[in-house]
N, C-alpha and C positions, 0 to 999 in steps of 0.2 A: 504494500500500500504506500509506503514511504517513497519507494522508487517511482511509482506512478505520479506522485505529486511533483517530484523533481522534474520529470519529463514534461508535465503540463506547464510548470513554471518556465522551463526552457523554451517551450513552444510559444507561450505568451510573450516572453521577452523578445523572441525572434520576430514575431508578428508586430509587436510595438515598434521595434527598430526599423522594420521594413516600412511601416506606415509613416514614420518620421522621415525616412529617406525619401519616400515618394512625395511627401509634402515639401521637403526642401528642394528636391529636383524640380517639382512642379512650379515652385516659386522662383526658380532661377531665371526664367525667361517668360515674360508676359507677351501674349499675342492676342489679337482679336480673333474670336471664333470664326471659322470659315463656314459659310452656309452653302448648301447645295442649291440646285436650280429652282427649288421650291420657294426660296426667298425672293427670287426675281419674278414671281407670279406664275411660273410654269408648273404644271402639275397641280395636285390637290393636297390639302392638309397644311400643316404648319412647317416652318423651316426646320431642317434637320442638319446638324453639324456634319461637315465632311470629315472623314478620317476617324470614325468612331470605333475603329478596330473590328472585332468579330461581330459587332452588333449590326453592321452593314446598314440597310435601309429601314431598320426597325425603330423602336423608341429612341429618342435622343439621349445620349449618355455623355456627360461632359468629360473631357480628357483632363488629366491632372493639371495641365497648363492653363485650363479654363477656370479652375477653382481659385477664388481670390485668396491671397496669402494673408494670414493673420499677422498683425504687427505686435512684436513682443512688448510687454509692458514691464514695469518694475513693481512687484507686489510684495506685501508684507507676509512673512511666513511666521505664524504664531509659535510653532514648535521650536524654531531656531531664534526667535525674537530678532529677526533681521530681514532685510529686503533682498530679494533675488529676482532675476529676470524670469518672467512668466512666459514660457514658450507655448503653453497650451492651457487654456482655462475657460471657464464659463460657469453659469449658475452659482455665482458667488465664490468660487474657489479656483485655485490654480492647480492643474493636474500634473504639470511637468515643469519643474524649476530648473533654471540654468545657473549662471554665475551670479555672484553678489553684485548689487547695484545700488544706486540712490535715485529717487524720483527726480525728474527734470525740474519740477517746480520747488524742490527742496522741502516739501511739506511731508513729514514722516510721522508715523504712529509711534508714540512713546509707550511701550508696554509697562513702564514703571507706574505711570499715573493714568494710563488708558486714554490719553488725549493726543490730538494731532498738534505738532509744533513745527515751526521752521527749524531746519537743521543747518547750523553754520559750519559744522565740520563732520561730514559723513566719511566713514572709513569702513570699507568692506561691508557695506550694507547696514552698518550700525552708526547711529549718531553719537558723536563724542561731545558736541557742544550744542545745546538747545537754545532757542530764542523764543519769540512770541508765538502764541497760538495761531493756528491757520486751518484752512480746509483745502484739500486737494482740488485742483482746477477741474478735474473730471467729476467731482462730487461722489465718486465711487470710494466709499470708506469701509475700513475693517470694523466689524461689529464684534467686540470682545465677548458679548453674551452668547452668540451662536457660532462664532469663529468663521463667519462668512462675510463677503463684501456685499454691501447694499448701496444703492443710490441714496444719498442723504438729502431729504427734502427740506430740512431746516438745520443748518450748521451754525453753531455759535460757541465761541470760546474753545475751539479745538475739539468739541464733541458734537455729536449729532443729536438733535432734540426730536427729530421725527424721521424714522427709517422708512425708505421706500422699497422698491423692487430689488431683487438680486441683480448684481451687475458683474461683468467679467473684470477681474482685477487687472 
């Protein structure tokens, strides 16, 4: 039974790395989707992308290069009490963290007092010198109660007075 778990874990890791590679390669070159002769008004039905692989003239399937690339953000990781590049996230959480970072607007969550403050000296994703209270420009803030990121509908004094919907960190 233990051996089976190890094999499943290895397969999961391989699939995850493959999907990340496809995403990275798909993002390396952006092109406009090519449309078949149906886009020009010839034939019937809707436009179908050209070069859809084995799917031929069936349902449209976007190629990897046609999928928009996510922009990495700098997100707070509660377990490490530091900021890391979020390579994939949504629904209030980051699913894949990268290197340590600092937000571009210098507004960081202080886990010590659970407020957002301007950081004067960020080092390796951690603030060494805090300044005045702030709110991130995106209004997507870490909620220490549930450990997820929410849109803040009413920010004041470095805290959120009214939490909104979940947001991608």
